[in-house]
C-alpha positions as CSV (number, residue, x, y, z in Angstrom):
1,M,0.0,0.0,0.0
2,V,1.3,3.4,-0.9
3,R,-0.4,6.6,0.2
4,V,0.5,10.1,-0.9
5,I,-0.5,13.2,1.1
6,M,-0.1,16.2,-1.1
7,G,-0.7,19.8,-0.5
8,A,0.8,23.3,-0.6
9,K,3.1,24.4,2.3
10,G,1.2,25.0,5.5
11,T,-1.8,22.7,4.7
12,G,-1.1,20.3,7.6
13,K,0.5,17.5,5.8
14,T,3.3,17.0,8.4
15,K,0.8,17.2,11.3
16,Q,-1.3,14.6,9.6
17,M,1.7,12.4,9.0
18,I,2.9,12.7,12.6
19,D,-0.5,11.4,13.8
20,M,-0.2,8.5,11.4
21,I,3.4,7.7,12.5
22,N,2.5,7.7,16.2
23,H,-0.6,5.5,15.4
24,A,1.5,3.1,13.5
25,A,4.1,2.9,16.2
26,E,1.4,2.0,18.8
27,N,-0.6,-0.4,16.6
28,E,1.7,-2.2,14.2
29,N,3.6,-5.3,15.1
30,G,6.8,-4.4,13.4
31,S,9.3,-1.6,12.9
32,V,8.2,1.9,11.8
33,V,10.7,4.1,10.0
34,C,10.4,7.8,9.0
35,V,12.7,9.3,6.4
36,E,12.8,13.1,6.8
37,T,14.9,16.2,6.0
38,G,16.2,18.4,8.8
39,R,15.5,16.4,12.0
40,K,12.3,18.4,12.5
41,L,10.2,15.5,13.8
42,V,12.5,14.2,16.6
43,Y,10.3,15.6,19.4
44,D,6.9,14.9,17.7
45,V,7.1,11.2,17.0
46,S,7.2,8.2,19.4
47,P,10.7,7.1,20.4
48,N,9.8,3.7,19.0
49,V,10.0,5.1,15.5
50,R,13.3,5.0,13.7
51,L,14.0,8.5,12.3
52,V,16.3,8.7,9.4
53,E,17.8,12.0,8.3
54,S,18.1,11.7,4.5
55,S,20.9,14.2,4.1
56,D,23.2,11.9,6.2
57,F,23.1,9.5,3.3
58,A,23.5,11.8,0.3
59,A,20.2,10.6,-1.2
60,D,20.0,12.7,-4.3
61,N,18.3,10.6,-6.9
62,F,15.5,8.0,-7.2
63,T,17.9,5.1,-8.1
64,F,19.8,5.7,-4.9
65,F,16.6,6.0,-2.9
66,K,15.3,2.7,-4.2
67,G,18.5,1.0,-3.1
68,F,18.3,2.8,0.2
69,I,14.8,1.6,0.9
70,S,15.7,-1.9,-0.3
71,G,18.7,-1.9,2.1
72,M,16.5,-0.8,5.0
73,Y,14.2,-3.8,4.3
74,A,17.0,-6.2,3.8
75,S,18.5,-5.3,7.2
76,N,15.1,-5.5,9.0
77,Y,12.5,-7.9,7.7
78,D,10.2,-6.7,10.5
79,L,9.7,-3.4,8.7
80,T,6.0,-2.7,8.4
81,H,5.7,1.0,7.6
82,V,7.9,3.6,6.0
83,F,7.0,7.2,6.1
84,I,8.7,9.6,3.8
85,D,8.3,13.3,4.6
86,S,8.8,15.8,1.7
87,L,9.8,13.4,-1.1
88,C,10.5,16.1,-3.6
89,K,12.9,17.8,-1.1
90,I,14.7,14.6,-0.3
91,I,15.1,13.9,-4.0
92,P,15.1,17.3,-5.7
93,S,12.3,16.9,-8.3
94,E,9.2,18.4,-9.6
95,P,6.1,16.8,-8.1
96,D,4.5,16.1,-11.5
97,S,7.6,14.6,-13.1
98,P,7.7,11.1,-14.7
99,E,10.5,10.2,-12.2
100,V,8.1,10.7,-9.2
101,E,5.4,8.7,-10.9
102,E,7.9,5.8,-11.7
103,F,9.2,5.9,-8.1
104,L,5.7,5.6,-6.7
105,A,4.9,2.7,-9.0
106,W,8.1,1.0,-7.9
107,L,7.2,1.6,-4.2
108,D,3.8,0.1,-4.9
109,R,5.4,-3.1,-6.4
110,F,7.9,-3.2,-3.5
111,S,5.0,-2.8,-1.0
112,D,3.0,-5.7,-2.5
113,A,6.0,-8.0,-2.7
114,N,7.2,-7.3,0.9
115,Q,4.1,-6.3,2.8
116,V,5.5,-2.9,3.7
117,K,3.3,0.2,3.8
118,F,4.5,3.5,2.6
119,T,3.1,7.0,3.3
120,I,4.7,9.9,1.5
121,T,4.2,13.7,1.7
122,I,4.7,15.9,-1.3
123,S,4.7,19.6,-0.8
124,A,2.9,21.0,-3.8
125,D,-0.5,22.2,-4.9
126,V,-2.8,19.2,-5.4
127,A,-3.6,20.6,-8.9
128,L,-0.1,19.6,-10.0
129,A,-0.8,15.9,-9.2
130,T,-0.9,13.7,-12.3
131,E,-3.5,11.0,-12.6
132,A,-0.8,8.4,-11.8
133,I,0.0,10.3,-8.5
134,K,-3.7,10.8,-7.7
135,A,-4.1,7.0,-7.7
136,Y,-2.2,7.0,-4.4
137,F,-4.4,9.6,-2.6
């Protein structure tokens, strides 16, 4: 399962995601990971959640990020939910780009194959969402 939360800056995406992260940490029987930029969530999420600062790993393209996610799963088969805050800031990209669409499709296949849920925020006006991205709303 892949879910995208998209909206312009200041529309409450991160707050919504924080609530979802804490709910997942309390209710899921596996490991919950949140990939973020800037260590801004450290005081808002449960200490049971593994926070990953993306800039510590020089994640700058989708090919690297796919390998990064695959490596997280390979090192922890108990991984049940990965939250990605501000995808287009972690990997500099336009929200309506074919690369974002392809990455979400890859995540969906990865999710189905490994029973890992993904929730992603994209900071951009919903009007920019392509049909392929809207499929994950």
